[in-house]
C-alpha positions, 0 to 999 in steps of 0.5 A: 499499498502507498505511503500517504503523500500529504497534498491539498487541492481547493476546488470546494465545491466540485460535489456540491450539485449532489445536494441538489440534483441526486440520491445519496445511497446507502442503507449498509447494516453492520451485522449482516454485511458480507463478501457477497456485498462486493461480489454483487457490486463486482458483478454488476461492473462486469455485466453492466451494459450502457443505455440511454438514461431511463426517467423515473417517471416512466418506469413501468409496463404500458397501461399499468393505472389505466381504468378498466371501466366501460367507455363514458357511453355505457353509462348503463354499465357499473363503474368502479369509484377510480376517484377513491370512492367515499374517501373522506380526509378525516378518515381515522383507519380503526386500530385493528387495521394496524394489526397486519402481520409483517410477513403475510401482508393483506390479502386482496379482500383486505385490500378491497374492504379497506379501500371502500372506506378508505379511498385511493392513496392519492391526493388528487382532486376528485373525478369531475362527473362527466355529466355536471362537466357538461352542464358547466359549459351552460355556465358563466355571465355570456351564457347566462345571456344567451340562456335570458335570450331563449326565454325572451324567444320563447315568451315571443313565440319565435320557436325558430329562434327558441331552437336554433339558440338552444342549438347554438348552446348545445353545440358549444357545450357537446363540441367543447365537452368533446374537445376538451375530453380528447385532449385530457385523455391524450394527457391522461394516458402519458400521465399513467406513466409517472404514477409512483411505484411501491413495493407492498407485502400482499399475500405473503409475497413482495408485490410492485404495485402503483402507490395509489392502490395502498391502504391503511395497515399495508406492509411496504418496504421504504428504499432508498432513492424511492419517495415514501408513498403514504405516512409510513410507520417504521417497523424494522431494517429490511436484513433484521426481520427479526426486530418485527417482534421487537417492534410490536412489543414497543408499539404495545408500550406506546401505542400512539407512535402509530398515530402521531400523524393525527395528532394536531400540532404534534409532529414535532414530537418525531423529532424526539430522540427520547423513544429512540431504539438501537441504530437508525434504520433509514435517513428521510429528506423531509426538506419539502415539509421542514425545510431541513437540508439534511436527511433526518435519522429515522428509528424504529417506530418512527413515522416517515411522512408521505413524499418525503425521499428515502436516502439512505437504508432499506425497511418494513414499514406500516401504512398507517394513514393514506395520502388524503389522510396524512400529514402532507395531505391534510396540509394540501386540503387547506388550500384545495378549495383555492383553485387560482385559474390564473391570468387566463381566466382574468381576461375572459372575465374582463372580456365578456363584461365588456361585450356585455357593457356594450350590448346593453348600451347598444340596446338602450341607443335602440330602444330610444330610436325605437320609442321616437318612431313609435315601436311597440314592445312585442307587436307585431308577432310576425315582424322582427321591428318590434323593442323585445326583438331588437333585445332578442337580436342585440343579445344574440349578435352581442354576446359571443357565446362560443368564445368561452368555450373555443377558448377553452377548448384551444388550451386543451388541444393545445395541452394535447400538442403538448403531449405529443411533445412528451411534455405533460401539462398539470394545469391549462392555464400553465401554457399561457405562461409558458408562452410568455416566459422571457427568462428560463433558468435551466439545469445544466445537468441533463438539461443542457448537457447530456448527463452522460457522465465519464471519468477521465484519466484519474490524477494520482498523488505521488506513489499512489497506485491508480487500482488501489485509489479506484477501489477507495472510491468504489468503496466510498460509493452507494453499493445499491446498484438498483438506485445509484445516483450519477456520480457513484454510477460511474465511479463504479463503473470505470472499474472496468478499466482497471481489473485489479480495482475489481480484484481488490474488492473482492478481497474479503471487505466488510461494510461497517457505517456507510454515511451519505452525501450532505451539503454540510460535509460535502463528502460520502465516507464509509467505515469498512473492515479487511483482515481485522483492520478498520479503513474508513474511504471518503470521496467528496468535494476536493477541499472537503477531502483536503480538510480531513488531512493535515499537509503542507502549504506547497502540497496545498498549492500544487493541489489547488493549481491541479484542481483549478486546472480540471475546472478550467477545462470543465472537469468536475473533481472528486477527492478520495482519500482513505485512512488505515486503522489509527493512521493519518488520513492519506490523499489519494488523489481526484478523479476527474469528471466531464458532463458534455453538453448535448450537440443541439444545446448551443443551437438551442440557445442561439435559437431561444435567443432569437425568440425572446428568451433569456437562458440563464445556467444555475449549477452546482458546479464549482464557478470555473467549470460553470464558465467553462460549460458557459464557454462551449454553449456560447451562453456568456461568461458572465457567471458568478458565485451564488453565495455572492448574490445572497449572501455578499453583502450587495445592495438591493438595487446592485443585488437584482442588477447582478441577477438581472445581467448574469448569464448563470450562478454556480455552486447553487443550492435550492434556496438559491434558486428561489431567490433568484426566480424572486428578484427576477419576478420582482423586476417584471420577468416572467420566469420559467424554472427547471429542476428535478430535486425534491428540494427544487420544489419551492422554486418550481412553485414560486416560478412562473412556469415550474418545469420538472425535466425528464428523470425528476423525483414525483416531489418536483413532478407534483410542484411543476406546471409541466412535466417533460418526459424527454431530456434536454433544452430543445424539448423546452424551447420546442415546448415554448413555440407550441405554447405561442402558437396555442396563445396565437390562436386564442387571440385570433379568435378574440380579435375575430369574435370582438369584431363580428359582435362590433359589427352587428351591434353598429349596423343593425343598430344604426339600421333600426335608428336611421331606416327603420329596418334590421336583419331578419331574428330568424336569420340573426340567430344563423348568423350566430350559429354559422360564426360558431360552427366556422370557428370550431376548428381554430384550436386545429389551426396552423399557427405561427408563434410570436418572435418574442415573448407574448402577451395579451395586449388588451388595449391593441385587441380592442383598437384593432377589433373596433376598427375592423368592426367599424370597416365591416359595418362601412361594408354591409351599409354600402351594400345596402345603400346599393339597394335603395338604387333604382333596380336594386343596384347590385341585384342583376334578376332578382333578389331580397334584401334580407337575403342579400344582407345576410349572405354578405355578412356571413362571408365577410365575418367568416373570411375575417378569421383568415385576416386575424389569424395572420399570413404567416402560416397557411390555415389548416384544412379543418379550417378551411373546410368549415369555413367553406361549408358554412358558406355554402350553407349561407348560399344555399339560403340566399338561393332559395330565400330560406327564412326571408320573410314577407318583403312587404312586412319589412319595408324600411323607412325611408322606403327604398325603390326595389322590394325584392321577391316574395319568395326571397330567391336570389339569383346566382349573378347576384349571388356571385357579385355578392361573394366578389363584393365580399372578397373586395372587403376582406381583401380591404380589411386585411391591407388595414390588419397588416398596416396596423400590425407594422405601427410600432406604438401600437404593437407595443401597446399594452405590453408591460415592462420585463424590467422595472426597477424600483431603486428605492424600495429595492434598496430599502428591502436590500438594506434591511435584509443586511440588519442584524441585531447583535448582542453585546456586554456594556463594559462600564455598566457590565449590563447586557444590551442589544444592538443593530449591526450589518451582516455583511460588508458591501461587494462590488460587483465584476463587470 
């Protein structure tokens, strides 16, 4: 064995990222370790075949978790209560449920009986009743107004109007319900793959099941690297099942241990060490609940909380409460009712309310004109020229019944498009947030890089055998080959290149104690024994390993230089050391690890910048490594140490400026991510944050759009708005493009629908007042029906994406919509004006005023969607067919005079020279002229729309500033955050006193 050569190196945080995005391993029992452990480890090294990283959220066979219920249309079939049946959050499992035999577990019949009472083990909201969901499409201010129109039509005994309005409502409800259900099914099929799994003892055997199938009283196996599937009371170590009897005895002595999760305000008793017996069984990561950065040791009888991660060990446990009755579940219940529908819902309410106000204004104007003309309230019955018919007409044209349905289904269909790109949308409003994001804070490992760690040529201290160093590195790693983190995995598998190191591992080693990595010690240590001699193997951050030994300044400087050289080459370095018996620690060398950037990352970042998206890299690596990675990715080199941002003594504004200008931060911990997001949001930026670990949950929740990357833990997925099943930055940027396309579809439809409402309101009210005429209400309802039919396919249109983050810009939408509505009304007035000419103006042979107006309005309104959608992409075939189908119907109406009424009962005042055919027919040549005129109007409108979008001030109207500087407030808060209360003793009087102090001195910012 080589003699110690005390060297030193100073890459402090080379392994700090482990505290954020890897799982610490362990779970060894000193009484049961044998040579077999290392034989299995060597066998794993020899037989391992490299493959693409598999996401933890896609493990499991296809089809698992899918409901066995019959299709929704088979309503007569008995359906299983997939939503958990009669589950209540307050359900208390009976005491006898806790008497399950650990070796036998529950039987299938017992499981079914308990599930009927306790429900499924999941926090998901109750599954929506499909019938009630369908009824929800008849609810809302806009829809209530249309339902009032139904009552008015019934009161006027206009049964055609009555039927068509009901048909419009039913059409919107059916189409909306079906499209949203189809899209939800696509997303749900992918969500089935991210279901948490659990290992339970059932019928005397271990079974891997969906975690949702657990019930109170189940015996489960809690294992390192996995998420705890319910509130679990620890029984004993997996390797010492004989301790089960001891657990039963303890439980009889203190039966309350199994119900501590039900005692409000007493959860902290779990940390009481007075009842701990023997060695800890597992270590649990409770950071998401308690904020503790270190894993908490758990002993026999302790409760391990639902959704916490197991960091070390493997044990049997008893499920004491399912998800809804767990500590986490009861906490979630407190906020379950507060379902924020986000900015999107507020925008829809704003538009709907404004349109309703406009409708009331136009109704009042029409009634005032009607009073001057002496119109009756509801007579004559067979004419549309009376006050109640005016109300009915204006309610139909002024209230866009399809607005809430089309926008919602566009989001739902968009979620299905994103699902095809392996992006699961947890809530529909996240699509709007993703489309508006202007800063993306991205992890390095696995997102910007390929997550394919490799160890380059190791550096060994003078006189140290590289095989011995590699064997020590393997000793100081987790040996649970089922759940290896990337660093331990690459360390162990590198032994394929070192056969002699593998031979060393088979020399009779026995593991005594394993201590996993934590962000404080920044190292892994394993106490082992061979031939009666105790060794301690250590692996971790170079400075942490260096601190274990005493060495000369020259040696330390040499190691610092070597470590710095590795960092500048983009290598993450791990130090390796060993302590034999009572001897001094021996530093063996360094393992330089390299995770290459993805081939498409640099190109994707350039593309993101073109889209107005700034990418900031947040990594746990040392700053030298982070800068080198940024250089390789052309990301910029303004990379700062995260401690400088948070604890560097910077003032408020300077701190925010640093965060805003930075290209990335190194040596990042989860609390740093949260701080970065908060600062950027305070400056007005919409921020997306990627994460994969349990500790990332707070920052994912805080961000405007939380993204759980491929391979993320269940806790990160639960906190995220969007879960990605495919790796890399390119998938995120692609999703942003799709989100902007979805946003464009909604924006185009809203502009179109507002313009339509204004078009008919302006034309009809002015015609009511000026010439005492209106388009018949029977034709009006069909105009509304055609408008909805034509736009059903908007959700499937080929939309373009904006080259910058999108916003609603309501002032711009209203200005453009008003201009388009006025132009459409002018176009209709022009064609109506020609009909006052002798011979009917544009009428070539014969025609009808009502039908010609109906056809012109229908054509110009239908074609307006082609204008508002923009000319960057060709319209989809679904949209073209829908529009052409409606145009054909409108033409048939005009050609055969359907619902035209008696022209002699619809005379204008003043009366025109042309009355029209009594049967309402319009000759084919006149129809062609109306078509050509409508095309001309649409072209003029398209030109005006194009010119409006070229006006800079209008394009920027309504856009919020993405870099808001409130220097005074930022400085006040910044200075307050630097203050500290200090305790001191007055040297003269000897009395204690508290004074204000400063936490850290001011720091300068590097440019």
